[in-house]
VONUKOL-813517 format. One record per residue (C-alpha): x, y, z; residue number from 1. Coordinates in nm, 2 decimals. Layout:
<atoms>
+--------+--------+--------+-----+
!      X !      Y !      Z !  nr !
+--------+--------+--------+-----+
!      X !      Y !      Z ! NUM !
...
+--------+--------+--------+-----+
</atoms>
This chain:
<atoms>
+--------+--------+--------+-----+
!      X !      Y !      Z !  nr !
+--------+--------+--------+-----+
! -12.96 !  -1.10 !   4.11 !   1 !
! -12.77 !  -1.26 !   3.83 !   2 !
! -12.91 !  -1.56 !   3.63 !   3 !
! -12.67 !  -1.83 !   3.52 !   4 !
! -12.66 !  -1.93 !   3.16 !   5 !
! -12.65 !  -2.30 !   3.09 !   6 !
! -12.61 !  -2.42 !   2.73 !   7 !
! -12.58 !  -2.78 !   2.61 !   8 !
! -12.25 !  -2.89 !   2.47 !   9 !
! -12.37 !  -2.92 !   2.11 !  10 !
! -12.52 !  -2.57 !   2.14 !  11 !
! -12.20 !  -2.42 !   2.28 !  12 !
! -12.01 !  -2.56 !   1.99 !  13 !
! -12.24 !  -2.42 !   1.73 !  14 !
! -12.33 !  -2.07 !   1.84 !  15 !
! -11.98 !  -1.92 !   1.80 !  16 !
! -11.90 !  -1.70 !   1.50 !  17 !
! -12.10 !  -1.47 !   1.28 !  18 !
! -12.43 !  -1.55 !   1.13 !  19 !
! -12.65 !  -1.45 !   0.83 !  20 !
! -12.92 !  -1.19 !   0.83 !  21 !
! -13.19 !  -1.26 !   1.09 !  22 !
! -13.46 !  -1.49 !   0.98 !  23 !
! -13.78 !  -1.38 !   0.82 !  24 !
! -14.07 !  -1.48 !   1.04 !  25 !
! -14.33 !  -1.69 !   0.87 !  26 !
! -14.67 !  -1.83 !   0.88 !  27 !
! -14.75 !  -2.20 !   0.95 !  28 !
! -15.08 !  -2.27 !   0.79 !  29 !
! -15.23 !  -2.44 !   0.49 !  30 !
! -15.32 !  -2.28 !   0.15 !  31 !
! -15.69 !  -2.27 !   0.22 !  32 !
! -15.74 !  -2.35 !   0.59 !  33 !
! -15.95 !  -2.10 !   0.78 !  34 !
! -15.76 !  -2.05 !   1.10 !  35 !
! -15.91 !  -1.97 !   1.44 !  36 !
! -15.66 !  -1.80 !   1.66 !  37 !
! -15.74 !  -1.77 !   2.03 !  38 !
! -15.65 !  -1.44 !   2.20 !  39 !
! -15.66 !  -1.37 !   2.57 !  40 !
! -15.94 !  -1.13 !   2.52 !  41 !
! -16.16 !  -1.36 !   2.31 !  42 !
! -16.14 !  -1.53 !   1.98 !  43 !
! -16.04 !  -1.38 !   1.64 !  44 !
! -16.08 !  -1.56 !   1.31 !  45 !
! -15.85 !  -1.49 !   1.02 !  46 !
! -15.99 !  -1.59 !   0.68 !  47 !
! -15.67 !  -1.49 !   0.49 !  48 !
! -15.48 !  -1.79 !   0.36 !  49 !
! -15.14 !  -1.85 !   0.52 !  50 !
! -14.89 !  -2.07 !   0.33 !  51 !
! -14.61 !  -2.25 !   0.51 !  52 !
! -14.26 !  -2.17 !   0.37 !  53 !
! -14.13 !  -2.42 !   0.12 !  54 !
! -14.45 !  -2.62 !   0.15 !  55 !
! -14.42 !  -2.80 !  -0.19 !  56 !
! -14.05 !  -2.87 !  -0.13 !  57 !
! -14.12 !  -3.02 !   0.21 !  58 !
! -14.40 !  -3.24 !   0.09 !  59 !
! -14.19 !  -3.36 !  -0.20 !  60 !
! -13.90 !  -3.44 !   0.03 !  61 !
! -14.13 !  -3.65 !   0.26 !  62 !
! -14.24 !  -3.87 !  -0.04 !  63 !
! -14.56 !  -3.95 !   0.15 !  64 !
! -14.73 !  -4.28 !   0.09 !  65 !
! -15.10 !  -4.32 !   0.20 !  66 !
! -15.12 !  -4.50 !   0.53 !  67 !
! -14.78 !  -4.39 !   0.65 !  68 !
! -14.72 !  -4.23 !   1.00 !  69 !
! -14.57 !  -3.89 !   1.01 !  70 !
! -14.48 !  -3.64 !   1.28 !  71 !
! -14.52 !  -3.26 !   1.24 !  72 !
! -14.30 !  -3.16 !   1.53 !  73 !
! -14.40 !  -2.79 !   1.51 !  74 !
! -14.77 !  -2.78 !   1.45 !  75 !
! -14.82 !  -2.40 !   1.46 !  76 !
! -15.13 !  -2.32 !   1.26 !  77 !
! -15.13 !  -2.67 !   1.10 !  78 !
! -15.01 !  -2.59 !   0.75 !  79 !
! -14.77 !  -2.89 !   0.70 !  80 !
! -15.00 !  -3.12 !   0.89 !  81 !
! -15.29 !  -3.03 !   0.66 !  82 !
! -15.08 !  -3.10 !   0.35 !  83 !
! -14.96 !  -3.44 !   0.49 !  84 !
! -15.32 !  -3.54 !   0.58 !  85 !
! -15.43 !  -3.45 !   0.23 !  86 !
! -15.18 !  -3.72 !   0.10 !  87 !
! -15.34 !  -3.99 !   0.31 !  88 !
! -15.10 !  -4.02 !   0.60 !  89 !
! -15.16 !  -4.03 !   0.97 !  90 !
! -15.01 !  -3.74 !   1.17 !  91 !
! -14.90 !  -3.69 !   1.53 !  92 !
! -14.84 !  -3.32 !   1.57 !  93 !
! -14.66 !  -3.15 !   1.85 !  94 !
! -14.66 !  -2.79 !   1.98 !  95 !
! -14.57 !  -2.66 !   2.32 !  96 !
! -14.80 !  -2.36 !   2.27 !  97 !
! -15.14 !  -2.44 !   2.42 !  98 !
! -15.31 !  -2.18 !   2.20 !  99 !
! -15.18 !  -2.37 !   1.89 ! 100 !
! -15.31 !  -2.70 !   2.02 ! 101 !
! -15.65 !  -2.54 !   2.10 ! 102 !
! -15.69 !  -2.38 !   1.76 ! 103 !
! -15.61 !  -2.71 !   1.59 ! 104 !
! -15.91 !  -2.90 !   1.74 ! 105 !
! -16.13 !  -2.83 !   1.44 ! 106 !
! -15.87 !  -2.99 !   1.22 ! 107 !
! -15.87 !  -3.30 !   1.44 ! 108 !
! -16.24 !  -3.32 !   1.41 ! 109 !
! -16.22 !  -3.32 !   1.03 ! 110 !
! -15.93 !  -3.56 !   1.00 ! 111 !
! -16.12 !  -3.89 !   1.04 ! 112 !
! -15.91 !  -4.02 !   1.32 ! 113 !
! -15.58 !  -3.96 !   1.14 ! 114 !
! -15.46 !  -3.67 !   1.35 ! 115 !
! -15.34 !  -3.65 !   1.71 ! 116 !
! -15.23 !  -3.32 !   1.86 ! 117 !
! -14.99 !  -3.34 !   2.15 ! 118 !
! -14.91 !  -3.05 !   2.37 ! 119 !
! -14.54 !  -3.09 !   2.44 ! 120 !
! -14.21 !  -2.96 !   2.31 ! 121 !
! -14.07 !  -3.16 !   2.02 ! 122 !
! -13.76 !  -3.26 !   2.22 ! 123 !
! -14.00 !  -3.49 !   2.41 ! 124 !
! -14.15 !  -3.65 !   2.10 ! 125 !
! -13.98 !  -3.99 !   2.14 ! 126 !
! -14.12 !  -4.04 !   2.49 ! 127 !
! -14.47 !  -3.91 !   2.40 ! 128 !
! -14.49 !  -4.13 !   2.09 ! 129 !
! -14.36 !  -4.44 !   2.26 ! 130 !
! -14.62 !  -4.40 !   2.54 ! 131 !
! -14.89 !  -4.41 !   2.26 ! 132 !
! -14.72 !  -4.70 !   2.08 ! 133 !
! -14.66 !  -4.48 !   1.77 ! 134 !
! -14.29 !  -4.56 !   1.71 ! 135 !
! -14.13 !  -4.59 !   1.46 ! 136 !
! -14.25 !  -4.33 !   1.21 ! 137 !
! -14.20 !  -4.27 !   0.84 ! 138 !
! -14.13 !  -3.90 !   0.84 ! 139 !
! -14.05 !  -3.61 !   1.07 ! 140 !
! -14.10 !  -3.24 !   0.98 ! 141 !
! -13.95 !  -2.96 !   1.19 ! 142 !
! -14.02 !  -2.59 !   1.12 ! 143 !
! -13.80 !  -2.41 !   1.37 ! 144 !
! -13.87 !  -2.08 !   1.56 ! 145 !
! -14.16 !  -1.86 !   1.63 ! 146 !
! -14.47 !  -1.87 !   1.42 ! 147 !
! -14.65 !  -1.57 !   1.26 ! 148 !
! -14.95 !  -1.67 !   1.48 ! 149 !
! -14.74 !  -1.60 !   1.79 ! 150 !
! -14.56 !  -1.30 !   1.64 ! 151 !
! -14.89 !  -1.13 !   1.54 ! 152 !
! -15.04 !  -1.15 !   1.89 ! 153 !
! -14.91 !  -0.84 !   2.08 ! 154 !
! -15.00 !  -0.99 !   2.42 ! 155 !
! -14.75 !  -1.27 !   2.36 ! 156 !
! -14.46 !  -1.02 !   2.36 ! 157 !
! -14.26 !  -1.15 !   2.07 ! 158 !
! -14.28 !  -0.85 !   1.84 ! 159 !
! -14.09 !  -0.52 !   1.85 ! 160 !
! -14.35 !  -0.38 !   1.60 ! 161 !
! -14.64 !  -0.40 !   1.85 ! 162 !
! -14.66 !  -0.29 !   2.21 ! 163 !
! -14.73 !  -0.57 !   2.46 ! 164 !
! -14.61 !  -0.73 !   2.78 ! 165 !
! -14.25 !  -0.83 !   2.75 ! 166 !
! -14.32 !  -1.20 !   2.77 ! 167 !
! -14.18 !  -1.41 !   2.48 ! 168 !
! -14.27 !  -1.75 !   2.64 ! 169 !
! -14.39 !  -2.00 !   2.38 ! 170 !
! -14.55 !  -2.23 !   2.63 ! 171 !
! -14.66 !  -1.96 !   2.88 ! 172 !
! -14.45 !  -2.11 !   3.16 ! 173 !
! -14.12 !  -2.02 !   3.32 ! 174 !
! -13.93 !  -1.69 !   3.34 ! 175 !
! -14.06 !  -1.41 !   3.12 ! 176 !
! -13.83 !  -1.20 !   2.91 ! 177 !
! -13.90 !  -0.90 !   3.14 ! 178 !
! -13.81 !  -1.10 !   3.45 ! 179 !
! -13.48 !  -1.22 !   3.30 ! 180 !
! -13.38 !  -0.88 !   3.16 ! 181 !
! -13.46 !  -0.71 !   3.48 ! 182 !
! -13.25 !  -0.95 !   3.69 ! 183 !
! -12.97 !  -1.07 !   3.48 ! 184 !
! -12.61 !  -0.94 !   3.50 ! 185 !
! -12.51 !  -0.70 !   3.23 ! 186 !
! -12.24 !  -0.94 !   3.11 ! 187 !
! -12.49 !  -1.23 !   3.08 ! 188 !
! -12.73 !  -1.01 !   2.87 ! 189 !
! -12.44 !  -0.91 !   2.64 ! 190 !
! -12.34 !  -1.28 !   2.60 ! 191 !
! -12.70 !  -1.38 !   2.50 ! 192 !
! -12.73 !  -1.09 !   2.25 ! 193 !
! -12.39 !  -1.18 !   2.09 ! 194 !
! -12.43 !  -1.55 !   2.08 ! 195 !
! -12.80 !  -1.58 !   1.99 ! 196 !
! -12.86 !  -1.26 !   1.80 ! 197 !
! -12.52 !  -1.20 !   1.64 ! 198 !
! -12.54 !  -0.84 !   1.78 ! 199 !
! -12.19 !  -0.69 !   1.72 ! 200 !
! -12.26 !  -0.41 !   1.97 ! 201 !
! -12.40 !  -0.64 !   2.24 ! 202 !
! -12.22 !  -0.48 !   2.53 ! 203 !
! -12.36 !  -0.13 !   2.44 ! 204 !
! -12.71 !  -0.27 !   2.42 ! 205 !
! -12.67 !  -0.46 !   2.74 ! 206 !
! -12.55 !  -0.15 !   2.92 ! 207 !
! -12.85 !   0.05 !   2.79 ! 208 !
! -13.09 !  -0.22 !   2.90 ! 209 !
! -12.95 !  -0.23 !   3.25 ! 210 !
! -12.96 !   0.15 !   3.28 ! 211 !
! -13.32 !   0.16 !   3.17 ! 212 !
! -13.45 !  -0.11 !   3.40 ! 213 !
! -13.71 !  -0.20 !   3.49 ! 214 !
! -13.86 !  -0.29 !   3.15 ! 215 !
! -14.21 !  -0.44 !   3.12 ! 216 !
! -14.32 !  -0.37 !   2.77 ! 217 !
! -14.19 !  -0.47 !   2.42 ! 218 !
! -14.21 !  -0.11 !   2.31 ! 219 !
! -13.98 !  -0.01 !   2.60 ! 220 !
! -13.72 !  -0.27 !   2.51 ! 221 !
! -13.73 !  -0.18 !   2.14 ! 222 !
! -13.69 !   0.19 !   2.21 ! 223 !
! -13.40 !   0.13 !   2.44 ! 224 !
! -13.22 !  -0.07 !   2.17 ! 225 !
! -13.30 !   0.18 !   1.90 ! 226 !
! -13.16 !   0.47 !   2.11 ! 227 !
! -12.85 !   0.27 !   2.19 ! 228 !
! -12.77 !   0.18 !   1.83 ! 229 !
! -12.93 !   0.47 !   1.64 ! 230 !
! -13.23 !   0.43 !   1.42 ! 231 !
! -13.34 !   0.61 !   1.11 ! 232 !
! -13.69 !   0.57 !   0.96 ! 233 !
! -13.56 !   0.45 !   0.63 ! 234 !
! -13.33 !   0.18 !   0.78 ! 235 !
! -13.40 !  -0.15 !   0.61 ! 236 !
! -13.37 !  -0.35 !   0.93 ! 237 !
! -13.49 !  -0.24 !   1.27 ! 238 !
! -13.20 !  -0.23 !   1.52 ! 239 !
! -13.42 !  -0.42 !   1.78 ! 240 !
! -13.44 !  -0.72 !   1.55 ! 241 !
! -13.13 !  -0.90 !   1.68 ! 242 !
! -13.21 !  -0.83 !   2.05 ! 243 !
! -13.56 !  -0.96 !   2.03 ! 244 !
! -13.44 !  -1.27 !   1.84 ! 245 !
! -13.17 !  -1.34 !   2.10 ! 246 !
! -13.38 !  -1.30 !   2.41 ! 247 !
! -13.66 !  -1.52 !   2.26 ! 248 !
! -13.42 !  -1.80 !   2.17 ! 249 !
! -13.27 !  -1.78 !   2.52 ! 250 !
! -13.60 !  -1.77 !   2.71 ! 251 !
! -13.74 !  -2.07 !   2.52 ! 252 !
! -13.41 !  -2.28 !   2.51 ! 253 !
! -13.46 !  -2.30 !   2.13 ! 254 !
! -13.12 !  -2.42 !   2.04 ! 255 !
! -13.11 !  -2.68 !   2.31 ! 256 !
! -13.46 !  -2.79 !   2.19 ! 257 !
! -13.34 !  -2.82 !   1.84 ! 258 !
! -13.04 !  -3.03 !   1.94 ! 259 !
! -13.26 !  -3.26 !   2.14 ! 260 !
! -13.53 !  -3.27 !   1.87 ! 261 !
! -13.28 !  -3.38 !   1.60 ! 262 !
! -13.16 !  -3.66 !   1.82 ! 263 !
! -13.51 !  -3.77 !   1.90 ! 264 !
! -13.60 !  -3.77 !   1.53 ! 265 !
! -13.31 !  -3.99 !   1.46 ! 266 !
! -13.43 !  -4.24 !   1.72 ! 267 !
! -13.79 !  -4.26 !   1.60 ! 268 !
! -13.75 !  -4.27 !   1.23 ! 269 !
! -13.76 !  -4.62 !   1.07 ! 270 !
! -13.50 !  -4.72 !   0.80 ! 271 !
! -13.59 !  -4.52 !   0.49 ! 272 !
! -13.77 !  -4.26 !   0.70 ! 273 !
! -13.74 !  -3.90 !   0.59 ! 274 !
! -13.64 !  -3.59 !   0.79 ! 275 !
! -13.73 !  -3.24 !   0.67 ! 276 !
! -13.61 !  -2.94 !   0.87 ! 277 !
! -13.69 !  -2.58 !   0.78 ! 278 !
! -13.47 !  -2.31 !   0.95 ! 279 !
! -13.47 !  -1.93 !   0.93 ! 280 !
! -13.13 !  -1.81 !   1.06 ! 281 !
! -12.77 !  -1.94 !   1.05 ! 282 !
! -12.76 !  -2.05 !   1.41 ! 283 !
! -13.03 !  -2.31 !   1.35 ! 284 !
! -12.91 !  -2.40 !   1.00 ! 285 !
! -12.56 !  -2.45 !   1.12 ! 286 !
! -12.68 !  -2.70 !   1.39 ! 287 !
! -12.89 !  -2.90 !   1.14 ! 288 !
! -12.61 !  -2.90 !   0.88 ! 289 !
! -12.36 !  -3.02 !   1.13 ! 290 !
! -12.59 !  -3.29 !   1.27 ! 291 !
! -12.67 !  -3.43 !   0.93 ! 292 !
! -12.30 !  -3.42 !   0.81 ! 293 !
! -12.19 !  -3.60 !   1.13 ! 294 !
! -12.46 !  -3.86 !   1.13 ! 295 !
! -12.41 !  -3.93 !   0.76 ! 296 !
! -12.03 !  -3.95 !   0.78 ! 297 !
! -12.00 !  -3.67 !   0.53 ! 298 !
! -11.81 !  -3.42 !   0.74 ! 299 !
! -11.53 !  -3.24 !   0.55 ! 300 !
! -11.19 !  -3.42 !   0.59 ! 301 !
! -10.97 !  -3.28 !   0.86 ! 302 !
! -10.63 !  -3.14 !   0.81 ! 303 !
! -10.34 !  -3.38 !   0.75 ! 304 !
! -10.14 !  -3.18 !   1.00 ! 305 !
! -10.39 !  -3.27 !   1.28 ! 306 !
! -10.45 !  -3.60 !   1.46 ! 307 !
! -10.70 !  -3.82 !   1.28 ! 308 !
! -11.05 !  -3.82 !   1.43 ! 309 !
! -11.16 !  -4.12 !   1.62 ! 310 !
! -11.38 !  -4.37 !   1.43 ! 311 !
! -11.75 !  -4.30 !   1.48 ! 312 !
! -12.07 !  -4.51 !   1.46 ! 313 !
! -12.22 !  -4.63 !   1.13 ! 314 !
! -12.40 !  -4.35 !   0.94 ! 315 !
! -12.76 !  -4.32 !   1.06 ! 316 !
! -12.86 !  -4.10 !   0.77 ! 317 !
! -12.78 !  -4.11 !   0.40 ! 318 !
! -12.56 !  -3.82 !   0.27 ! 319 !
! -12.80 !  -3.53 !   0.26 ! 320 !
! -12.87 !  -3.33 !  -0.06 ! 321 !
! -12.79 !  -2.97 !  -0.09 ! 322 !
! -12.99 !  -2.72 !   0.10 ! 323 !
! -13.31 !  -2.59 !  -0.06 ! 324 !
! -13.41 !  -2.22 !  -0.05 ! 325 !
! -13.72 !  -2.04 !  -0.17 ! 326 !
! -13.73 !  -1.91 !  -0.52 ! 327 !
! -13.80 !  -1.55 !  -0.63 ! 328 !
! -14.17 !  -1.62 !  -0.68 ! 329 !
! -14.22 !  -1.75 !  -0.33 ! 330 !
! -14.02 !  -1.46 !  -0.17 ! 331 !
! -14.22 !  -1.21 !  -0.38 ! 332 !
! -14.54 !  -1.37 !  -0.25 ! 333 !
! -14.42 !  -1.41 !   0.11 ! 334 !
! -14.12 !  -1.18 !   0.20 ! 335 !
! -14.10 !  -1.35 !   0.53 ! 336 !
! -13.96 !  -1.66 !   0.35 ! 337 !
! -13.65 !  -1.48 !   0.24 ! 338 !
! -13.42 !  -1.64 !   0.50 ! 339 !
! -13.57 !  -2.00 !   0.50 ! 340 !
! -13.35 !  -2.30 !   0.44 ! 341 !
! -13.47 !  -2.66 !   0.40 ! 342 !
! -13.25 !  -2.96 !   0.47 ! 343 !
! -13.37 !  -3.31 !   0.41 ! 344 !
! -13.22 !  -3.66 !   0.48 ! 345 !
! -13.32 !  -4.02 !   0.47 ! 346 !
! -13.26 !  -4.26 !   0.76 ! 347 !
! -13.05 !  -4.57 !   0.72 ! 348 !
! -13.09 !  -4.90 !   0.89 ! 349 !
! -12.80 !  -4.83 !   1.13 ! 350 !
! -12.86 !  -4.79 !   1.50 ! 351 !
! -12.91 !  -4.43 !   1.63 ! 352 !
! -12.60 !  -4.27 !   1.77 ! 353 !
! -12.55 !  -4.25 !   2.14 ! 354 !
! -12.66 !  -3.90 !   2.25 ! 355 !
! -12.45 !  -3.70 !   2.49 ! 356 !
! -12.76 !  -3.51 !   2.60 ! 357 !
! -12.79 !  -3.15 !   2.69 ! 358 !
! -12.66 !  -3.02 !   3.02 ! 359 !
+--------+--------+--------+-----+
</atoms>
């Protein structure tokens, strides 16, 4: 049975073309917070400090004033939330992963009423905040993609470096990666690998996956891809990287979520409010860059040989500064930060643009 791919218009416009090296996965946690991570078989506690990527740069960009209201749209292990709380702000934090919300309850207990955790995808933050009379807000932080907490749990099925069930669902709901890969048409699998993983040999990999079905374990999928593409022990990058990235993005609608989340942030930010977005591969960064350019009226001029573009709404964001990337010291300390990009922008007083939505 073939499964139909449905991508929102904004996403379809942005996934075409080649992309940079796959993102380095990262940890979302504070410098000193002791994190309790709940596993299916019990509870494990990690005492090692986990530092969010570009933490200082994100906090500087948010320019937090005590008493302000901020949104951490991707709570994870609470790293950005903790830093925002330390500067005296109130925080509403979102995560669609129930394990992340569960592990954050101790932080809520110690926040003196200044932290609310909401189990929902960040695309729904406008509705969730409005229902709680928490709109508008002074700042929104988005840290896009899978967290190290999710990646390191073999039973979640995100990692090709550990054997586990082929799941990949961030919220634990809907179709698993195994279910989709075992039912989808070969051409649909190839399209996902090419569009979301920038896999140049996507058709070869898709053919190998279909031939090897059924697949139920991450190790099975990883080995199928390695065999199809060739793999040497000294290779810098595992051939399975792009396939796992692509399937994960598709299963979790990550690019549609990002498009909807950016539009929601635009609507809930007050004039002068700050938006900070951390991305880890070019698909995400291209979406954020294009969104901010469009909303700030700073898109490159079109060709004089083409028809002039129609007039658009008043800019809802100030012209964003250049992208910020980790320095050598941070990359040496946390190699997973190597692909991170931070883009920040400040909200104007203009009305939010009309959203075309995601089909």
